[in-house]
Structures are given as structure tokens and as C-alpha cells.
RODO-2510 file (C-alpha; in nm, 4 decimals, decimal comma):
residues 270
     n   res          X          Y          Z
     1     m    -3,6050    -3,6020    -0,1149
     2     l    -3,6656    -3,3973    -0,3938
     3     y    -3,8993    -3,1250    -0,2802
     4     p    -3,6825    -3,0254     0,0900
     5     l    -3,4139    -3,0087    -0,2545
     6     a    -3,5831    -2,7956    -0,4464
     7     k    -3,6812    -2,5557    -0,1520
     8     a    -3,3187    -2,5274    -0,0439
     9     v    -3,2327    -2,3614    -0,3230
    10     q    -3,5506    -2,1369    -0,3691
    11     i    -3,4940    -2,0287     0,0001
    12     s    -3,1332    -1,9069    -0,0844
    13     f    -3,2787    -1,6412    -0,2812
    14     y    -3,4944    -1,5024    -0,0334
    15     h    -3,4341    -1,3121     0,2266
    16     w    -3,6646    -1,5909     0,3446
    17     q    -3,9118    -1,4803     0,6790
    18     l    -4,1098    -1,7982     0,9288
    19     m    -4,3518    -1,5781     1,0703
    20     p    -4,6786    -1,5993     0,9017
    21     g    -4,7930    -1,2815     0,6939
    22     r    -4,4786    -1,1950     0,6361
    23     t    -4,3596    -1,1958     0,2623
    24     s    -4,0086    -1,2824     0,1326
    25     e    -3,7920    -1,1038     0,0186
    26     f    -3,6162    -1,1661    -0,3127
    27     v    -3,2248    -1,0929    -0,3096
    28     g    -3,0907    -1,3170    -0,5702
    29     l    -2,7917    -1,3781    -0,5241
    30     a    -2,6815    -1,1549    -0,2273
    31     n    -2,7328    -1,4882     0,0378
    32     y    -2,4369    -1,6284    -0,1832
    33     g    -2,2510    -1,2907    -0,2273
    34     a    -2,2762    -1,2656     0,1892
    35     v    -2,1449    -1,6203     0,1822
    36     l    -1,8556    -1,6044     0,0183
    37     h    -1,7686    -1,2410     0,1811
    38     d    -1,8058    -1,3297     0,5226
    39     p    -1,4385    -1,4136     0,6983
    40     i    -1,6444    -1,7274     0,8905
    41     s    -1,7070    -1,8886     0,6145
    42     w    -1,3939    -1,9018     0,5530
    43     i    -1,2774    -2,0141     0,8679
    44     a    -1,5369    -2,2576     0,8822
    45     l    -1,4205    -2,3862     0,5602
    46     r    -1,0903    -2,4204     0,6501
    47     n    -1,1791    -2,6003     0,8979
    48     t    -1,3718    -2,8249     0,7323
    49     v    -1,0768    -2,9235     0,4673
    50     l    -0,8423    -2,9133     0,7738
    51     y    -1,0838    -3,2004     0,9402
    52     a    -1,1018    -3,4060     0,5580
    53     v    -0,7230    -3,4021     0,4863
    54     g    -0,6630    -3,5089     0,8708
    55     t    -0,9357    -3,7705     0,8968
    56     v    -0,9392    -3,9480     0,5522
    57     p    -0,5883    -4,0778     0,5078
    58     t    -0,5782    -4,1926     0,9030
    59     q    -0,9334    -4,4117     0,8200
    60     i    -0,7752    -4,5279     0,5048
    61     l    -0,4395    -4,6177     0,6324
    62     l    -0,5279    -4,7695     1,0106
    63     g    -0,8665    -4,9122     0,8533
    64     l    -0,6240    -5,1442     0,5937
    65     m    -0,3814    -5,2576     0,8511
    66     v    -0,6590    -5,3259     1,1131
    67     a    -0,8481    -5,5203     0,7837
    68     i    -0,4807    -5,6718     0,7071
    69     l    -0,3952    -5,8025     0,9760
    70     l    -0,7926    -5,9998     1,0505
    71     d    -0,7359    -6,1221     0,7433
    72     s    -0,3886    -6,2198     0,8350
    73     i    -0,5639    -6,4652     1,1375
    74     w    -0,8565    -6,7069     1,1753
    75     r    -0,9484    -6,7547     1,5533
    76     l    -1,1304    -6,4424     1,7198
    77     r    -1,1906    -6,2762     1,3661
    78     v    -1,5285    -6,1928     1,3938
    79     l    -1,4766    -6,1046     1,7177
    80     f    -1,2041    -5,8094     1,6219
    81     r    -1,4311    -5,7104     1,3503
    82     t    -1,7031    -5,6486     1,5918
    83     l    -1,5051    -5,4551     1,8425
    84     y    -1,3672    -5,2468     1,5800
    85     y    -1,6932    -5,1910     1,3847
    86     v    -1,8615    -5,1048     1,7310
    87     p    -1,7800    -4,7818     1,7457
    88     v    -1,9264    -4,6908     1,4136
    89     i    -2,2796    -4,7568     1,5201
    90     t    -2,2488    -4,6047     1,8692
    91     s    -2,4418    -4,2941     1,8555
    92     w    -2,2757    -3,9990     1,7453
    93     v    -2,4582    -3,8173     2,0449
    94     v    -2,2883    -3,9968     2,2998
    95     v    -1,9779    -4,0699     2,2054
    96     s    -1,9501    -3,7145     2,1139
    97     i    -2,0331    -3,5901     2,4843
    98     l    -1,8538    -3,8755     2,6305
    99     f    -1,4901    -3,7362     2,4628
   100     k    -1,6920    -3,3963     2,5772
   101     y    -1,5950    -3,4845     2,9661
   102     i    -1,2455    -3,7205     2,8685
   103     f    -1,0985    -3,3674     2,7221
   104     s    -1,2571    -3,1374     2,9663
   105     s    -0,9306    -2,8553     3,0370
   106     d    -1,0634    -2,9275     3,4599
   107     a    -1,1538    -3,2873     3,5140
   108     g    -1,1302    -3,4547     3,2399
   109     l    -0,9954    -3,8102     3,2005
   110     a    -0,6986    -3,6674     2,9328
   111     n    -0,5545    -3,3969     3,1667
   112     y    -0,5663    -3,6905     3,4456
   113     v    -0,3800    -3,9082     3,2920
   114     l    -0,1550    -3,7061     3,1067
   115     h    -0,0549    -3,4975     3,4049
   116     d    -0,2131    -3,6596     3,6965
   117     v    -0,0239    -4,0275     3,6069
   118     l     0,2023    -4,0137     3,3243
   119     h     0,3242    -3,6143     3,3662
   120     v     0,3967    -3,5695     3,0132
   121     l     0,1822    -3,2232     3,0574
   122     p     0,3153    -2,9252     3,2652
   123     k    -0,0445    -2,8565     3,2961
   124     y    -0,3852    -2,9159     3,2464
   125     v    -0,4603    -2,8748     2,9020
   126     g    -0,7849    -2,6787     2,7663
   127     w    -0,8479    -2,9372     2,4805
   128     l    -1,1618    -2,8025     2,3894
   129     q    -1,0579    -2,3978     2,4510
   130     d    -0,8022    -2,3846     2,1963
   131     v    -0,8111    -2,3788     1,8575
   132     p    -0,5407    -2,6500     1,7339
   133     t    -0,6547    -2,8867     1,9986
   134     a    -1,0037    -2,8341     1,9607
   135     l    -0,9787    -2,9638     1,6108
   136     f    -0,6880    -3,2182     1,7110
   137     v    -1,0007    -3,4014     1,9559
   138     v    -1,3066    -3,3392     1,7082
   139     g    -1,0454    -3,5345     1,4407
   140     l    -0,9236    -3,7820     1,6773
   141     l    -1,3405    -3,8584     1,7278
   142     g    -1,3719    -3,9054     1,3477
   143     v    -1,0827    -4,1519     1,3324
   144     w    -1,1437    -4,3360     1,6349
   145     k    -1,5460    -4,3950     1,4772
   146     g    -1,4989    -4,4052     1,1102
   147     v    -1,1914    -4,6880     1,1343
   148     g    -1,4071    -4,9287     1,1286
   149     w    -1,5919    -4,8691     0,8747
   150     s    -1,2873    -4,8540     0,6925
   151     m    -1,2155    -5,2008     0,7543
   152     l    -1,4915    -5,3807     0,6647
   153     i    -1,4711    -5,3042     0,3614
   154     f    -1,1179    -5,3202     0,3049
   155     l    -1,1597    -5,6771     0,4780
   156     a    -1,4558    -5,7950     0,2302
   157     a    -1,1993    -5,7024    -0,0489
   158     l    -0,9083    -5,9114     0,0798
   159     q    -1,1364    -6,1023     0,1151
   160     a    -1,3003    -6,1280    -0,2642
   161     i    -0,9057    -6,1743    -0,4002
   162     p    -0,8537    -6,5423    -0,5207
   163     k    -0,6025    -6,7437    -0,2830
   164     e    -0,4320    -6,8520    -0,6457
   165     l    -0,2894    -6,5019    -0,6693
   166     r    -0,1560    -6,5201    -0,3557
   167     e    -0,0283    -6,8395    -0,3871
   168     q     0,1225    -6,7807    -0,7416
   169     a     0,2932    -6,4482    -0,5999
   170     a     0,4753    -6,6521    -0,3000
   171     a     0,5791    -6,9740    -0,5605
   172     d     0,7276    -6,6970    -0,7470
   173     g     0,9519    -6,5452    -0,4064
   174     a     0,7343    -6,2317    -0,3140
   175     g     0,7133    -6,1886     0,0771
   176     p     0,4524    -6,0837     0,2407
   177     i     0,5753    -5,7277     0,1377
   178     k     0,5701    -5,8083    -0,1922
   179     t     0,2337    -5,9555    -0,1931
   180     y     0,0677    -5,6806    -0,0702
   181     t     0,2024    -5,3753    -0,2313
   182     r     0,2765    -5,5279    -0,5490
   183     v    -0,0589    -5,7494    -0,5976
   184     i    -0,2808    -5,6976    -0,2938
   185     i    -0,3527    -5,3545    -0,2715
   186     p    -0,3102    -5,2742    -0,6437
   187     m    -0,6583    -5,5065    -0,7038
   188     i    -0,8076    -5,3351    -0,4272
   189     a    -0,7599    -5,0272    -0,5554
   190     p    -1,0950    -4,9590    -0,6805
   191     v    -1,2007    -4,9994    -0,3310
   192     m    -1,0084    -4,7879    -0,1957
   193     l    -1,1115    -4,5010    -0,4229
   194     f    -1,4920    -4,5628    -0,3048
   195     v    -1,3588    -4,5530     0,0578
   196     m    -1,2100    -4,2458     0,0020
   197     v    -1,4622    -4,0382    -0,2149
   198     l    -1,7267    -4,1593     0,0891
   199     l    -1,4652    -4,0056     0,3088
   200     v    -1,4169    -3,7254     0,2220
   201     i    -1,8220    -3,6484     0,1419
   202     g    -1,8572    -3,7372     0,4898
   203     s    -1,5684    -3,5405     0,6146
   204     f    -1,7116    -3,2007     0,4442
   205     n    -2,0701    -3,3281     0,6358
   206     v    -1,9293    -3,3281     0,9789
   207     f    -2,1573    -3,1335     1,2364
   208     i    -2,2531    -3,3425     1,5762
   209     s    -1,9424    -3,3554     1,7063
   210     v    -1,8505    -2,9804     1,6475
   211     y    -2,2156    -2,9355     1,7583
   212     l    -2,2205    -3,0720     2,0899
   213     m    -1,7834    -3,0213     2,1598
   214     t    -1,6820    -2,6661     2,0803
   215     g    -2,0323    -2,5280     1,9453
   216     g    -1,7689    -2,3788     1,7051
   217     g    -1,6244    -2,1620     1,9818
   218     p    -1,3755    -1,9818     2,0653
   219     v    -1,5701    -1,6987     1,9356
   220     h    -1,6524    -1,9021     1,5449
   221     q    -1,3316    -2,0706     1,5696
   222     t    -1,3981    -2,3874     1,5220
   223     e    -1,6648    -2,3393     1,2896
   224     v    -1,6920    -2,6094     1,0103
   225     l    -1,9104    -2,5291     0,7425
   226     l    -2,2565    -2,8111     0,8743
   227     s    -2,2092    -2,5843     1,2618
   228     y    -2,1949    -2,2605     1,0641
   229     m    -2,4757    -2,3166     0,8376
   230     y    -2,6951    -2,3959     1,1453
   231     h    -2,6418    -2,1340     1,3491
   232     q    -2,6786    -1,9194     1,0927
   233     a    -3,0162    -2,0518     0,9866
   234     f    -3,1328    -2,1702     1,3349
   235     d    -2,9897    -1,9491     1,6088
   236     y    -2,9851    -1,5993     1,4139
   237     l    -3,2530    -1,7120     1,1863
   238     d    -3,1331    -1,6536     0,8358
   239     f    -3,2379    -1,9346     0,6486
   240     g    -3,1076    -1,7785     0,2992
   241     f    -2,7300    -1,7487     0,4148
   242     g    -2,7969    -2,0940     0,5139
   243     a    -2,9268    -2,2666     0,2643
   244     a    -2,6944    -2,0586     0,0279
   245     l    -2,3567    -2,2277     0,2674
   246     s    -2,5503    -2,5912     0,2295
   247     n    -2,5578    -2,5384    -0,1746
   248     l    -2,2359    -2,4138    -0,2311
   249     l    -2,0702    -2,7274     0,0488
   250     a    -2,2960    -2,9486    -0,2013
   251     v    -2,1412    -2,8036    -0,5291
   252     l    -1,7773    -2,8504    -0,3066
   253     i    -1,8572    -3,1865    -0,2670
   254     i    -1,9718    -3,3339    -0,5992
   255     s    -1,6704    -3,1723    -0,7309
   256     l    -1,4590    -3,3165    -0,4570
   257     s    -1,5970    -3,6008    -0,5631
   258     v    -1,6234    -3,6088    -0,9410
   259     l    -1,2648    -3,4990    -0,9547
   260     q    -1,1772    -3,7926    -0,7125
   261     i    -1,3112    -4,0371    -0,9636
   262     k    -1,1932    -3,8428    -1,2762
   263     f    -0,8556    -3,8281    -1,2194
   264     l    -0,8040    -4,1474    -0,8920
   265     r    -1,0363    -4,4872    -1,1176
   266     r    -0,7990    -4,7039    -1,2483
   267     e    -0,8780    -5,0365    -1,4272
   268     v    -0,7172    -5,3534    -1,2320
   269     d    -0,6773    -5,6389    -1,4595
   270     y    -0,6962    -5,9863    -1,2802
***
């Protein structure tokens, strides 16, 4: 694990050559400067942040709601838990291609249902050709695939809370809403922080869905940081630029994680 990390740092300081016999030129911080002055890098950062802002709170909210519903039932709990978790273990490649066909601009299921059946849309929408709708579809896939993971973590946290606390809250006159808002949710706050940190890390590493559904287009307008890094490194063979971008992304993710833990962590008294 350490060797590839160290190699990526080394490559970022060179104009890296892959051909045998050619010497890689040391360029210092030039690749980092190129990343920071590249307008497409900032577009990719914007799209990555938008993806995180759109998917992380939604996954937390929906995952918590589903977990509360499953925690309140006994019959068929295992079945519903399994159904909600199936998207988590499905292949990113498979579901990305599936979503690409569903949201195809001409023969896609989404346009057929919304335009031909329900007549909600006046015309077919180029879901993956327009930037706002393309980012929406990518985010929709991320939420659909990630809710089950959040649900499972929240459900485990809810089931670990002693039943006596709920009974005591009910004895004190608290209804279901007050029990959850005043007792249950504050007690699982550390778990919510844990889920949020991991979801933020995952959102900044979004790649496969963007690469397969939009390819970063049109004209790099739907690029995210990892897809742009991949294109620069493996399509244009600018490995120094790609390595510098990936290293800056790593620093950004670590910084965000530390800030979240520092400012949002709180102790829970039972």
C-alpha cells in the first residue's frame, strides 16, 4: 500500500515518461501549479462538491428514515433489510450502464414514462447531454446505491439502544416523535458523524458512474476530480498532472474528514 502512494507523490514532481529509455524530467511543483491554474480542474471540483452536497445529506436522511421504519417492525424485517441493501452490493459498472439506458435521450425508460405515458414532459429530455440533468442522474444513482449502507449502520445503532430508555421516555409522556428527536437521535449522533465522514469520502471518490454515463462530457462539463484525473493520466498520458491532482484530492479529503470530526464530534451520556 505504501509503495504506490509514495510512487504517486514522486510522479507528481516529474514530467513522467512511460517509454523505456526516456528520462523523466523533474519539474518540481509545476504539475501542482498546472492543476490549480487549469479551469477544468475547478469545474471538476465544483461538480464533485455538488455531488457531495446533493448525495450525502440525502443518503443520511433516507437511510435514517428507512432504519427507523425497519426498527419499528418485526415481521419481514430481514426481507426488507435485504432488499434495501441489494443495491449496495451490486456492481457499479452494471448499474451505471443500466442507468445510462434508463435515462437515454431517445429510447430510455425515463423519457418513455414521463413523456409518452404520464405526459409530464413536453418533449424528450437529453438527461445525460445537459449538465444539470446529467449531474442529477449521477447523484440519483449514488443515492439509490448508498441508502442501503446508511440504513444498515443506523439500524445497528438503533437496535443497540437499551429498550429501557425508550420505555422511560414513554413513561415520561414523550410520544414517538419526541422520543426520536430528544432521545434516540442524540444518542446515535456519533454514528451519524461516522456515516457522514465515510459518505463524504465516498462522494469525493465518485468515478465509475461519471466515467460510464457521461464520460465527463459534454466538453468536460460533467467531469469530477477522479474522472478528470483518469483522463489526463491514461488518455493523454500526463501522469504528472494526474498524480498531482490525485494528491491534492487526498489532502482535501483528509482535511474535510478532520474538520468534520473536530467540529461535529460530541460525547453521549447514557
